[in-house]
C-alpha positions in Angstrom: -17.8 -1.1 16.2 -20.3 -3.8 15.6 -18.8 -7.2 15.2 -18.5 -7.8 11.4 -20.6 -10.5 9.6 -18.2 -12.1 7.8 -15.6 -12.9 10.6 -15.3 -16.9 10.2 -14.8 -17.1 14.0 -17.5 -14.7 15.2 -20.0 -17.6 15.4 -22.2 -16.4 12.0 -24.0 -19.0 10.8 -22.6 -18.1 7.0 -19.6 -19.8 8.4 -21.0 -22.8 10.5 -18.5 -24.7 12.2 -20.2 -27.7 12.0 -19.6 -27.7 8.3 -16.0 -28.5 6.8 -14.3 -25.3 5.6 -13.7 -24.8 1.6 -11.8 -22.5 -0.3 -15.4 -20.5 -1.4 -15.0 -19.9 2.5 -11.7 -17.9 2.2 -12.7 -16.3 -1.0 -15.3 -15.0 0.4 -14.1 -14.5 4.1 -11.0 -12.5 2.7 -13.5 -10.4 -0.4 -10.5 -12.1 -2.3 -13.2 -11.8 -5.5 -13.9 -8.0 -4.7 -10.7 -6.1 -4.4 -8.4 -8.7 -6.2 -10.3 -7.6 -10.1 -9.3 -11.1 -11.2 -5.9 -11.1 -10.8 -5.8 -13.3 -7.4 -7.9 -16.1 -6.4 -7.0 -19.3 -4.2 -6.5 -23.2 -6.1 -7.7 -26.0 -4.7 -4.7 -26.9 -2.4 -5.8 -23.6 -0.4 -2.9 -21.8 -1.8 -3.0 -18.1 -3.3 -2.8 -17.9 -7.0 -2.1 -14.9 -9.1 -3.7 -14.6 -12.7 -1.4 -12.0 -14.2 -4.4 -11.7 -17.4 -7.5 -12.5 -15.3 -7.8 -16.0 -16.7 -8.0 -19.4 -15.1 -5.4 -20.7 -17.7 -2.6 -18.5 -16.2 -1.8 -18.8 -12.9 1.0 -19.1 -10.6 0.9 -20.3 -7.1 2.4 -17.9 -4.6 3.1 -20.3 -2.1 5.2 -22.1 -5.0 7.3 -18.8 -5.9 7.9 -18.4 -2.0 9.3 -22.1 -1.8 11.5 -21.5 -4.6 12.5 -17.9 -3.6 13.8 -20.6 -0.6 15.3 -22.6 -2.7 17.7 -19.9 -4.3 18.3 -18.7 -0.3 15.9 -16.0 -1.1 14.1 -15.4 2.4 10.7 -13.3 3.5 10.0 -10.7 4.0 9.9 -10.0 -0.1 8.4 -8.2 -2.7 7.0 -10.3 -5.7 6.4 -7.8 -8.7 4.4 -9.6 -11.6 5.3 -7.5 -14.7 2.6 -9.6 -16.6 0.0 -7.5 -14.3 1.6 -3.9 -15.4 1.2 -5.0 -18.7 -2.4 -5.7 -18.5 -3.3 -2.5 -16.7 -1.8 -1.0 -19.2 -4.0 -2.9 -21.9 -7.2 -2.4 -19.4 -6.6 1.5 -19.8 -5.6 1.6 -23.4 -9.4 -0.3 -24.3 -11.3 1.5 -21.6 -10.5 4.8 -23.1 -10.6 3.5 -26.7 -14.3 2.2 -26.0 -15.2 5.5 -24.6 -13.7 7.3 -27.6 -15.7 4.6 -30.0 -18.8 5.4 -28.1 -18.9 9.3 -27.9 -17.8 9.7 -31.5 -14.5 11.4 -30.5 -12.5 12.3 -33.0 -9.1 11.9 -31.1 -6.9 10.0 -29.2 -5.7 9.0 -25.7 -2.7 9.0 -24.2 -1.7 7.9 -21.0 2.1 9.1 -19.1 2.8 6.9 -16.4 4.3 9.3 -13.4 7.5 7.8 -12.1 6.7 9.0 -8.6 4.2 6.3 -8.1 6.9 3.5 -8.4 10.4 5.0 -9.4 12.3 1.9 -9.5 14.2 1.4 -12.8 13.0 -2.0 -13.8 9.2 -0.7 -13.1 9.5 2.4 -15.2 11.5 0.5 -17.7 8.7 -2.5 -17.7 5.5 0.3 -18.0 7.6 2.1 -20.5 8.1 -0.9 -22.8 4.8 -2.2 -22.3 3.0 1.0 -23.2 5.2 1.3 -26.5 2.1 -0.4 -28.4 -0.4 2.3 -27.3 2.1 5.4 -27.6 2.1 5.7 -23.6 4.7 8.1 -22.2 6.4 9.3 -18.9 5.4 11.8 -16.5 8.0 13.1 -14.2 8.2 15.7 -11.3 11.1 16.3 -10.0 14.9 17.3 -12.1 16.4 13.7 -11.2 13.1 12.2 -12.3 13.6 13.9 -15.7 17.5 13.1 -15.8 16.3 9.2 -16.0 13.5 9.9 -18.2 15.5 11.7 -20.7 17.8 8.3 -21.0 15.4 5.8 -20.8 13.4 7.4 -23.9 16.0 7.3 -26.7 14.6 6.1 -30.2 11.0 7.7 -29.0 10.4 11.1 -30.0 6.7 10.4 -30.4 6.0 9.4 -27.2 5.1 12.2 -24.8 7.1 13.4 -21.8 5.2 15.7 -19.2 7.0 17.5 -16.7 5.6 18.8 -13.7 6.7 20.0 -10.6 8.9 23.1 -9.3 11.6 23.8 -12.1 14.4 26.0 -11.7 16.6 27.4 -14.5 18.9 24.3 -15.0 16.0 21.6 -14.9 14.2 24.3 -17.7 17.0 24.2 -20.0 17.2 20.2 -19.8 13.7 20.3 -21.2 14.9 22.5 -23.9 17.7 20.6 -24.7 15.5 17.7 -25.2 13.4 19.5 -27.1 16.4 19.9 -29.5 16.9 16.2 -29.3 13.7 15.8 -31.2 11.6 14.3 -27.3 7.8 15.3 -27.5 8.4 17.3 -24.0 6.3 19.6 -22.5 7.0 21.3 -19.4 3.8 22.5 -17.1 4.1 26.0 -16.0 3.0 25.0 -12.0 4.4 28.9 -11.1 4.6 32.0 -13.3 8.1 32.7 -12.9 8.9 29.3 -14.5 7.2 31.0 -17.7 10.2 33.4 -18.0 12.7 30.6 -17.8 11.0 28.7 -20.7 11.0 32.1 -22.9 15.0 32.9 -21.7 16.1 29.6 -23.0 13.7 29.2 -26.2 15.1 32.3 -27.1 18.9 31.2 -26.3 18.8 27.6 -27.6 16.1 29.1 -30.8 14.0 26.4 -29.6 9.9 26.6 -30.0 8.8 24.9 -27.3 5.6 22.5 -26.6 4.4 24.7 -23.4 1.7 23.2 -20.8 -0.2 25.1 -18.2 -1.8 23.9 -14.8 -4.9 25.4 -13.9 -5.7 25.7 -10.5 -9.2 24.5 -10.7 -12.3 25.8 -8.4 -13.8 22.0 -8.2 -12.2 20.5 -5.2 -11.0 16.8 -4.9 -12.4 14.3 -2.4 -10.7 11.6 0.4 -7.2 12.3 1.8 -5.8 14.4 -1.0 -8.7 16.4 -1.5 -6.8 19.6 -0.8 -4.1 18.8 -3.7 -7.0 20.4 -5.7 -9.2 23.7 -5.9 -8.0 27.1 -4.6 -5.6 26.5 -2.2 -3.8 23.7 -3.7 0.0 23.5 -4.2 0.2 24.0 -7.6 -1.1 25.8 -10.9 -2.3 29.2 -12.0 -5.3 30.9 -11.4 -7.2 32.0 -14.2 -6.0 35.6 -13.8 -2.8 34.2 -14.2 -3.4 32.2 -17.2 -4.5 35.2 -19.1 -1.6 36.8 -18.1 0.5 34.1 -19.5 -1.1 33.9 -22.7 -1.1 37.7 -23.1 3.2 37.2 -22.3 3.1 34.3 -25.0 0.9 36.7 -27.6 3.3 39.6 -27.5 6.2 37.2 -28.1 4.4 35.7 -30.8 4.2 32.1 -29.4 1.0 31.6 -29.1 1.1 28.1 -30.8 3.6 26.9 -28.6 0.8 26.8 -25.5 -0.3 23.2 -26.2 -1.5 21.5 -23.0 -3.5 22.5 -20.4 -3.1 20.5 -17.1 -5.1 19.7 -13.6 -4.6 17.7 -10.6 -8.1 17.1 -9.4 -6.3 14.5 -6.5 -5.0 11.1 -5.7 -7.3 8.4 -5.1 -10.7 9.9 -6.1 -13.1 7.6 -4.5 -15.9 9.7 -5.7 -16.8 9.8 -9.7 -18.7 13.3 -9.2 -15.3 15.1 -8.5 -13.9 13.2 -11.3 -16.6 14.6 -13.0 -16.7 18.4 -12.0 -13.2 18.9 -12.6 -12.9 17.3 -15.9 -15.9 19.7 -16.9 -13.7 22.8 -15.5 -10.8 22.0 -16.9 -12.7 21.1 -20.7 -14.3 24.5 -20.6 -10.7 26.4 -19.6 -9.0 24.4 -22.4 -12.2 25.7 -25.0 -11.7 29.1 -23.7 -8.0 29.2 -24.8 -8.5 27.5 -27.9 -11.1 30.0 -28.8 -8.9 32.7 -27.9 -5.8 31.2 -30.8 -4.0 29.4 -28.1 -2.4 26.3 -29.9 -3.6 23.6 -27.9 -3.3 19.9 -28.8 -3.5 17.9 -25.5 -5.8 18.2 -22.2 -4.5 16.7 -19.4 -6.8 15.8 -16.8 -3.9 14.3 -14.3 -4.3 11.7 -11.9 -6.8 10.4 -9.3 -8.2 7.2 -10.9 -8.6 5.0 -7.8 -7.5 1.6 -7.0 -10.4 -0.5 -4.8 -8.7 -1.6 -1.7 -11.5 -3.0 0.1 -13.3 -4.0 -2.9 -16.6 -2.4 -1.6 -17.2 -0.4 -4.7 -18.3 2.7 -2.6 -17.6 6.4 -1.9 -14.9 5.6 1.0 -11.0 6.6 1.1 -9.7 2.9 0.2 -12.3 2.5 -2.4 -14.0 4.2 -5.1 -17.8 4.3 -6.4 -16.8 4.0 -10.2 -15.3 1.3 -12.5 -12.6 1.8 -15.0 -14.7 1.9 -18.1 -17.2 4.5 -16.2 -14.0 6.5 -15.4 -12.7 6.6 -18.9 -16.1 7.2 -20.8 -16.7 10.1 -18.2 -13.7 11.9 -18.9 -14.5 11.3 -22.9 -17.7 12.5 -23.2 -17.2 15.5 -20.6 -14.1 16.9 -22.9 -16.3 16.1 -26.1 -19.4 17.4 -25.3 -17.5 20.9 -24.5 -15.5 20.7 -27.9 -18.9 20.0 -29.5 -20.6 23.0 -28.3 -18.0 25.5 -28.7 -17.3 24.0 -32.2 -13.4 23.4 -31.6 -11.6 20.3 -32.5 -11.2 17.2 -29.7 -7.5 17.1 -28.1 -5.6 14.3 -27.5 -6.6 13.4 -23.7 -3.7 12.4 -21.5 -4.2 11.3 -18.0 -1.3 10.5 -15.2 -2.8 7.3 -13.6 -0.2 5.6 -12.0 -1.6 4.2 -9.1 -4.8 2.4 -11.4 -1.5 1.2 -13.5 1.1 -0.1 -10.6 -1.0 -1.1 -7.7 -1.6 -4.0 -8.8 1.1 -5.7 -9.6 3.4 -6.4 -6.0 2.9 -8.2 -3.3 4.9 -8.4 0.0 5.6 -11.5 1.6 6.4 -12.0 5.4 6.3 -14.8 7.7 5.2 -14.9 11.2 7.8 -15.2 13.6 5.0 -16.3 17.0 2.2 -15.0 18.3 1.1 -13.3 21.6 -2.6 -14.1 23.1 -4.1 -13.3 26.1 -7.0 -16.2 25.8 -4.1 -18.6 26.7 -4.8 -18.4 30.7 -6.6 -21.3 31.9 -8.2 -21.9 34.9 -10.7 -24.1 36.0 -13.3 -22.1 38.5 -12.3 -24.1 41.3 -10.1 -22.2 44.0 -8.9 -25.3 45.1 -7.0 -26.2 41.8 -6.6 -22.7 41.0 -4.6 -21.5 43.7 -3.5 -23.9 46.4 -1.8 -20.9 49.0 -3.1 -20.8 52.1 -4.1 -17.3 52.6 -7.4 -15.8 52.2 -8.7 -14.5 48.7 -9.1 -10.7 48.7 -12.9 -10.0 48.0 -12.1 -8.8 44.6 -10.4 -11.8 43.5 -13.4 -14.2 45.0 -15.6 -11.9 43.0 -13.6 -13.1 39.7 -14.3 -16.6 40.5 -17.6 -16.3 40.6 -18.0 -13.7 37.6 -16.2 -17.0 35.8 -18.6 -19.6 37.3 -21.9 -17.6 36.2 -21.0 -17.0 32.5 -23.9 -18.1 30.9 -25.5 -16.8 27.7 -28.3 -15.0 29.7 -25.7 -13.1 32.0 -22.7 -12.2 29.8 -22.9 -8.8 30.0 -23.4 -8.7 34.0 -20.4 -11.1 33.9 -18.5 -8.5 32.2 -19.3 -5.7 34.4 -18.7 -7.7 37.4 -15.3 -8.7 36.4 -13.9 -5.2 34.9 -15.2 -4.3 38.3 -13.1 -6.7 40.3 -10.2 -6.3 37.8 -10.4 -2.2 38.7 -10.7 -3.0 42.4 -7.8 -5.0 42.3 -5.5 -3.0 40.4 -6.1 -0.3 43.1 -5.3 -2.6 46.3 -1.8 -4.0 44.6 -0.9 0.0 43.8 -1.4 0.3 46.9 0.6 -2.4 48.3 -2.3 -4.4 49.6 -2.3 -7.1 47.8 0.3 -9.2 46.6 2.0 -10.4 43.0 0.7 -13.6 43.6 -2.7 -12.6 43.9 -2.8 -10.4 41.1 -1.2 -12.8 38.7 -4.2 -15.4 39.8 -6.8 -12.3 39.1 -4.7 -12.1 35.6 -5.8 -15.7 34.8 -9.1 -15.3 36.0 -10.2 -12.2 34.7 -8.9 -13.2 30.9 -10.8 -16.4 31.4 -13.2 -14.7 32.3 -13.6 -12.5 28.8 -12.5 -15.8 26.6 -15.4 -17.5 28.2 -17.9 -14.4 27.4 -16.4 -14.1 24.4 -16.9 -17.7 22.9 -20.7 -17.4 24.4 -21.0 -14.2 22.3 -19.9 -16.4 19.3 -23.1 -18.1 19.3 -25.4 -14.8 19.3 -27.7 -14.1 16.4 -27.0 -10.3 17.8 -24.4 -9.0 20.0 -25.0 -6.9 23.2 -23.7 -3.4 22.6 -21.8 -3.6 25.7 -19.7 -6.5 24.5 -18.9 -5.7 20.4 -15.1 -4.9 21.3 -14.6 -8.1 23.1 -13.1 -9.7 20.2 -11.2 -7.2 19.3 -9.7 -6.8 23.0 -9.3 -10.7 23.2 -6.9 -10.9 20.0 -3.5 -12.3 19.1 -0.5 -10.5 18.3 1.3 -12.1 15.2 4.7 -10.8 15.1 5.7 -10.8 11.5 8.7 -10.7 9.9 9.0 -7.1 8.0 9.1 -2.9 8.6 5.8 -1.1 8.6 7.5 1.8 8.0 10.4 0.5 5.2 7.3 -1.6 3.2 3.8 -0.2 4.2 4.2 3.3 5.0 0.8 4.8 4.0 -0.7 2.1 6.5 1.6 3.9 9.5 0.9 7.4 8.0 -2.5 7.7 6.7 -4.3 4.8 8.0 -4.4 3.2 4.1 -5.9 0.2 3.8 -4.1 -3.0 2.2 -6.0 -6.7 1.5 -4.0 -9.1 3.7 -4.2 -13.1 4.0 -2.3 -16.1 4.3 -1.2 -17.0 1.0 -1.6 -21.3 2.1 -3.6 -23.1 4.1 -6.8 -21.2 2.8 -8.9 -24.9 2.9 -8.3 -25.0 6.5 -11.1 -23.3 8.9 -8.7 -20.3 10.8 -9.4 -20.3 14.7 -7.9 -17.0 15.4 -8.3 -13.5 15.0 -5.0 -11.2 15.5 -3.4 -7.5 14.5 0.1 -7.6 13.3 3.0 -6.5 14.8 6.3 -6.0 13.1 9.6 -6.0 14.1 10.7 -2.9 14.7 10.5 -1.5 18.2 8.3 1.5 17.6 4.5 0.6 19.1 3.7 2.1 15.6 4.6 -1.0 14.0 1.6 -2.6 13.7 -1.4 -3.3 11.3 -4.8 -3.2 12.9 -6.9 -2.0 10.7 -8.1 -4.9 7.6 -10.7 -4.2 4.8 -14.3 -5.4 4.8 -17.2 -4.9 2.6 -18.9 -3.3 5.0 -16.5 -1.4 8.0 -12.9 -1.5 8.9 -12.5 -4.3 10.6 -10.0 -4.5 13.6 -8.8 -7.8 13.2 -7.7 -10.4 10.6 -8.6 -14.2 10.9 -5.5 -16.3 10.8 -5.0 -19.8 11.6 -2.8 -21.5 14.8 0.5 -20.9 14.2 2.5 -24.6 13.8 6.1 -24.8 15.5 7.3 -27.4 12.3 6.0 -24.9 9.5 6.6 -21.5 8.5 3.1 -19.0 7.8 3.1 -16.4 5.0 1.1 -13.6 4.8 0.7 -11.5 1.8 0.0 -8.1 1.5 -1.8 -7.0 -1.4 -1.8 -3.7 -4.4 1.2 -2.6 -2.9 2.8 -1.7 -6.0 1.9 2.3 -6.0 4.0 4.3 -3.7 4.9 2.0 -1.0 8.1 1.3 -2.3 9.3 4.5 -2.9 8.3 6.3 0.5 9.9 3.5 2.9 11.8 4.5 4.9 14.8 3.4 7.2 13.4 3.0 10.6 15.4 0.8 13.1 17.6 0.0 9.6 15.6 -1.6 8.4 16.2 -1.4 4.7 14.8 -2.5 1.1 13.6 -6.1 1.1 14.4 -8.4 -1.8 12.4 -7.5 -5.0 12.1 -10.2 -7.3 10.3 -9.9 -11.0 8.2 -13.3 -12.1 6.6 -13.5 -15.5 4.4 -16.3 -17.0 6.1 -19.0 -19.0 5.4 -19.2 -22.7 4.5 -22.4 -22.4 3.1 -22.4 -19.0 4.2 -21.9 -15.5 6.0 -18.7 -14.4 10.0 -18.2 -14.7 11.9 -15.5 -12.3 13.2 -12.1 -15.0 15.1 -10.7 -12.4 16.3 -10.7 -8.3 17.2 -7.7 -6.6 18.5 -8.7 -3.4 17.4 -6.5 -0.1 20.0 -4.6 1.6 22.4 -5.9 3.6 23.4 -4.4 7.4 26.1 -2.5 5.9 24.5 -1.4 3.2 21.8 0.6 5.5 24.8 1.5 7.8 26.2 3.5 5.0 23.3 5.1 4.2 23.5 6.7 7.7 27.1 7.4 7.3 28.5 5.0 9.6 32.1 4.1 8.0 31.8 0.4 7.6 35.0 -0.4 6.8 35.8 0.8 10.2 33.3 -1.2 12.3 34.9 -4.8 12.2 38.5 -3.8 13.0 37.1 -1.6 16.1 35.4 -5.0 17.2 38.4 -7.1 16.3 40.6 -4.7 18.7 38.4 -5.4 21.2 38.3 -8.9 21.1 42.0 -8.8 21.0 41.8 -6.9 24.2 39.1 -9.2 25.5 41.6 -12.3 24.8 44.9 -10.4 26.7 42.9 -10.2 29.6 41.4 -12.9 30.1 37.9 -12.5 29.6 37.3 -14.4 26.4 38.6 -17.3 24.9 40.5 -17.3 21.6 37.6 -19.7 20.0 34.9 -17.5 21.7 36.5 -14.6 19.6 37.0 -16.1 17.0 33.5 -17.1 17.0 32.5 -13.7 17.6 34.6 -12.0 14.9 33.2 -14.9 12.2 29.2 -13.8 13.3 30.0 -10.2 13.3 31.8 -9.8 10.0 28.6 -12.3 7.8 26.1 -10.6 9.7 27.1 -7.1 8.0 27.2 -8.9 4.6 23.3 -10.9 5.5 20.0 -9.5 5.3 18.7 -6.7 6.7 15.7 -8.3 8.4 15.2 -11.8 10.2 16.5 -15.1 8.7 16.2 -18.7 10.0 18.5 -20.2 11.8 21.4 -21.7 9.0 20.9 -19.4 6.6 
């Protein structure tokens, strides 16, 4: 991969090392304006700020928030949720469709439903539901437990839509039927044909005329990672033949008026607007045909798929999208209106399930760097007398490394690199055959990495990088060890190579002088992040600052509000992080609305069915035996028991000394 042209440490002229580093340079380096969508920026102090309504008048200093949490004994890692961003995202969604409805002379309205699977945390769902009230937005559920939660949440809101997706058993359908009797506007979507029989059964038993939806198995396929969630081989939905059979059954039961919604799911994180257009066009024609046949359709549910531009490139790339929210809304409204106008049928209520686009922006994961490992830390002079004080004659490959180090020049970079690689390979072969001492192996190691670093530093001054040296920057990158778990907090990064914007939340008025990959604190080699957003390509390293011994270094991962908390697992028993809900204050500044403390060690042990009540007594008995046998003093025993008891009740992540 070619060097990224916007790297701050690859010698590119855009970031001239002779000039002072500016906040503006950090904004450009991390592409913050592109993916931030106005919600994030950097202030004059070099701190990331959050702008929940995208205006400079209302901004929250993220570093200041972390310091405020420290004062409240809440250490990183922590997820900070900005509730006002949720409110703003919902308004943006409403406004985009309102504008499209006006421009296309659409004769009905739009109603979003939030799929709670995107982030099922109670506080998040409650906030989305509360903020969506003025727009008449509803909720979508995909399982029986989600249905039970939503049935209780939607008290005193009979007009707000509840869409029920997913596999449904007898009790699920019975609960939906009873919710209809409660007055809820609730629509079970038939995902497979057997569900229709259950709906008819309970409708008859409870004397209810239910609202019924049907998911169409579209021919149009999705795009990106979730392309298989649409198309003829998709998991859910009825074929057209089955939909006609469903229509016939409803007609026989005099219930055609109950068929009120057609639904499709074109995919998740649709990166290509063409796929959206194809899916909506096909669904609209299915709607029109059924409506003309006599179905009582009122809603057309275009499903999810509205993407989030994680890397800010605005391209047809899995972590991006080649369209805007306004373009998406306009295409949906235009295509539904065009088909309905052509067939001379009333315009339906348009429903979408755009959970990712609503929730992603509002959560930020913040963690601290614990330390780093660097390959360019090895120092040599190139002089044998100074670098090697022994009397034994140097093996030829080690002499070759000395020569390669001394010969590095702008005109011989590739040659010296090849010489160093060859010498290193010979040295390893000799060592594995028992022909080379450990001392010479260590000397060769220092020489090799020092040579590579010297070549890299020369490469940073070049206008064009030789192809053979393109990976050298990545090879020599540091590893920053960070206090979080990829598997708990960023499962999509590990499982599907999802890109998330990552950058320091402070020191952005300083030039970053290191490039690094991030390693978490699990004991799994997959617990790392080595792919980072870039406007041109995926970067293999991230530009960071040198760590200071007397100051915490905080990094943040942005756009993590969708799916990450729900999908996180307990690898190495690292549980949920602290979560804090931060709000803008009416008179300026910010305040903490809610604190949800992260999992303690005893809580995650209980998840794995350990009897926590027995753990401490078992250790205490062992301590007493150690005192009896003279292996431990009473003071040592008490110190161990105090440690054990406090750690059982302590945060599952690493904490600073003294907390």
